[in-house]
C-alpha positions, -999 to +999 in steps of 0.1 A: +078+161+067+099+128+080+125+160+082+108+175+112+112+145+135+149+143+129+171+157+157+202+155+131+185+181+104+181+210+130+197+240+131+234+226+150+229+250+174+195+242+189+204+203+185+237+211+213+212+231+229+191+199+231+220+179+237+229+195+271+192+200+282+192+157+272+221+150+295+205+171+320+176+152+325+197+119+321+216+129+350+189+142+372+178+107+367+201+088+380+207+115+413+171+113+421+170+077+418+144+077+392+166+050+370+162+021+389+187+002+364+223-015+395+252+005+381+290-002+391+325+014+385+346+001+354+368+018+327+347+036+303+313+029+318+295-006+323+271-025+300+243-010+329+253+024+331+250+024+294+217+010+298+203+030+322+220+063+302+200+050+269+165+044+291+166+077+301+178+095+271+148+077+248+124+088+276+139+125+269+133+115+231+172+121+223+168+091+198+204+106+179+223+098+214+205+062+221+212+053+187+249+064+190+249+041+228+248+010+206+271+020+181+298+026+205+290-009+225+321-030+220+317-060+196+316-085+230+292-066+245+258-084+252+228-060+256+201-064+273+167-067+249+153-038+266+182-017+252+181-030+221+145-022+219+150+014+224+180+012+200+157-002+173+129+027+180+152+052+177+166+042+146+131+035+131+124+076+145+156+088+128+147+069+094+174+048+098+155+014+089+185-005+080+202+000+111+167-011+132+166-041+112+205-053+120+190-048+152+163-065+149+181-096+136+201-096+170+167-100+190+153-122+170+184-144+176+172-152+210+136-135+213+103-149+201+098-158+164+085-117+154+077-094+180+051-075+160+054-049+188+083-043+165+075-053+135+052-026+129+070+002+142+099-009+120+078-018+088+060+014+084+095+032+089+101+013+061+075+031+038+077+064+054+117+068+049+109+064+014+086+094+009+111+121+005+133+100-020+152+114-049+140+088-073+100+099-080+092+063-084+105+052-049+079+079-036+050+066-055+055+033-042+057+047-005+028+069-008+008+042-028+017+016-002+000+047+029-030+051+002-040+018+006-029+012+049-048+044+057-031+051+088-043+078+106-012+082+124+008+090+090-011+125+084+012+150+087+033+128+061-001+128+038-007+164+038+027+169+029+028+144+000+002+168-015+034+194-022+053+166-039+064+177-070+050+144-091+015+145-100+009+105-092+023+111-057+001+142-046-029+118-060-020+090-039-016+110-010-051+127-015-061+092-018-047+083+017-061+112+032-094+097+024-085+062+031-076+070+066-107+087+074-095+124+074-111+136+046-140+151+063-118+179+085-085+183+058-079+217+048-052+204+024-075+180+008-100+209+000-072+230-010-058+201-037-093+208-053-078+237-075-047+216-081-028+226-113-035+186-127-069+172-130-057+140-119-050+154-086-082+170-081-103+138-092-084+121-064-093+151-037-131+149-051-130+111-048-117+117-013-144+144-005-172+127-017-163+091-003-166+115+036-195+128+027-179+163+024-215+181+017-195+216+019-179+210-010-209+203-034-212+237-051-175+233-061-182+196-080-212+213-092-187+241-107-164+215-120-191+197-138-204+225-157-170+244-168-149+213-174-149+189-203-136+152-201-131+129-171-127+156-145-166+163-153-171+128-149-155+118-120-174+152-105-206+143-115-200+107-098-191+127-064-219+142-064-238+111-066-222+099-039-235+132-019-273+119-030-275+137-067-285+105-078-297+125-109-263+130-121-261+093-124-279+100-163-248+129-167-225+098-165-241+075-184-245+099-211-200+104-209-202+067-216-210+073-254-190+105-256-170+107-289-136+108-263-128+073-251-107+085-221-142+102-211-162+071-219-129+048-200-138+073-170-181+071-171-173+030-171-153+030-146-176+054-123-202+033-130-187+002-119-176+016-089-211+033-079-228-005-084-262+011-091-285-010-108-297+006-136-259+009-151-256-026-160-270-023-193-247+006-202-218-016-189-223-043-212-228-027-241-193-009-240-179-044-246-183-039-278-165+000-281-146+002-309-115+008-285-095-023-271-088+002-244-120+012-237-136-026-242-110-034-213-124-005-189-156-021-199-148-060-186-133-045-154-161-028-148-186-055-149-158-072-125-168-050-098-200-044-107-201-078-094-234-086-112-245-120-122-260-103-153-223-095-163-220-131-175-232-128-210-212-097-220-184-109-201-184-141-221-186-119-252-152-100-241-136-130-234-138-136-269-119-106-282-098-104-307-070-081-281-054-099-254-058-074-230-095-074-230-094-111-230-076-111-199-094-085-182-125-104-185-111-135-174-099-120-142-135-103-138-154-136-142-142-151-113-143-121-092-177-129-099-183-159-081-199-179-101-187-214-104-204-221-131-178-197-151-154-220-145-154-238-184-155-211-193-122-201-176-105-231-180-109-229-218-086-198-211-056-216-200-050-224-234-053-193-249-016-186-270-011-155-249+009-165-218-008-134-197-044-144-208-034-174-188-021-160-154-056-139-159-077-169-162-056-186-132-063-159-114-102-162-121-102-198-109-086-193-080-110-166-075-137-192-077-116-220-054-102-241-083-068-253-067-063-273-101-052-241-115-020-236-091-002-265-116-003-241-146+005-212-117+032-227-113+042-232-145+039-194-155+059-187-125+088-202-141+085-188-174+112-167-189+096-135-194+099-113-161+064-101-169+051-134-172+066-141-137+050-108-127+016-118-136+018-155-124+024-135-087-008-111-096-026-146-099-014-166-069-027-136-048-062-152-051-051-184-030-040-189+005-034-225-003-002-234+008+011-245-031+006-209-035+020-196-007+055-216-017+052-205-055+053-166-038+079-171-012+102-187-044+091-149-065+101-130-036+136-142-048+130-138-082+165-124-097+146-094-114+128-069-090+091-067-111+088-105-097+096-098-068+076-064-061+043-086-073+050-116-053+059-091-020+025-076-030+005-109-035+018-121+000-001-093+022-035-118+011-018-150+022-019-164+062+007-154+089+031-185+071+040-155+050+057-134+076+092-146+076+093-139+037+084-106+041+106-098+070+133-106+044+118-089+019+123-057+037+161-062+031+158-068-006+178-045-030+151-029-046+135-003-029+101-008-047+100-045-030+114-034+004+083-008+003+057-037-011+071-061+018+063-037+043+032-029+032+021-067+029+038-073+066+014-042+079-012-059+068-003-096+079-001-076+115-032-061+111-050-094+104-033-112+131-041-080+159-076-085+148-078-121+152-065-119+187-090-088+194-122-115+177-108-142+205 
């Protein structure tokens, strides 16, 4: 957990002992000449002496002392960039991201436009500082971001998340362990196979199967034999990933069970597995009597990605339920077939604004920039949920106009549009970085986390581009 690394949470006597040890390290370094910065005597200590102490304390890992040195600077002091960097990184490691952001603003005024070597730990710190937040929805946001980032350096935090009181947090932590490439060797994830809640067990099964962890095969067979509903379906899906292709027939059979949740689980699994023989089952499901199942089928067809999904999706965009029409519109865009453009254009006149937003997303996925005009109208809609849907739609475009609309939505008066805009900006170009840095200081914790997530995505993209060149 984060608290392990925060010296202020240690036993007072231990902290005092470590502080004394840090002082010995500092003065030992000074005596031995290991600190080369020039010093001079002055009342209360010169700035160069303070910076020398900061350098030694930082090297010794005494981050609270470094942060205190920064706090105690006189108002007229002009600290060096090296000192500010150490103070910023110390605050990040202590979980004081608000202080770190203030220091970064000072550095940014006189330094290069954006220092990714500082922004990366700062953005990651914004996320990890919330994994023990007292509000469940904030912890969920933090672990959801970590799940999508899949960073092996957060391994300890991810395994801690498997012990959270929130079911969603535990499930997202299991997913994150898989995406970070840690599932194959994770004992904690294997223990999660026996979590008291099916949702967590399903997430653990999926992560382990994706990692080709064959040692859990017998456990999956036991679940498939003894459990009913979605858990059995996902056990079958995990077994298929481990090479038991015959279990695909069990998933197809589950798509026709009386239980709607089982049918939805089966359709979702078939969409992700993408086995050619599953298309007929997915196509038939758009006629299911339950609208939620029909929506699941439409979404699965988009994930399946076959041109054969156009016909059933064409039926689905005429569904009486707006939710189904909207999901079908997005899936038509995901197929990437430009001939579907007239179908999506017709949906831009749908009476349901959510459906219109989905049609815009579909068109933008097909590269139709003319849909940006309608996106702009939806981004100004009085209903914040519609403005949020517009932000989601704009995530499908890297056009400069889309970026401007998302930057405006990131300043919306309501948190939900800001949240969706922050998420959408991770798919933009480097021009989104200034808006995301500003989003790190949003008044809403979830927006700050989403901004940090998108910023990390941007930094990774920029770093990868530089390595390729």
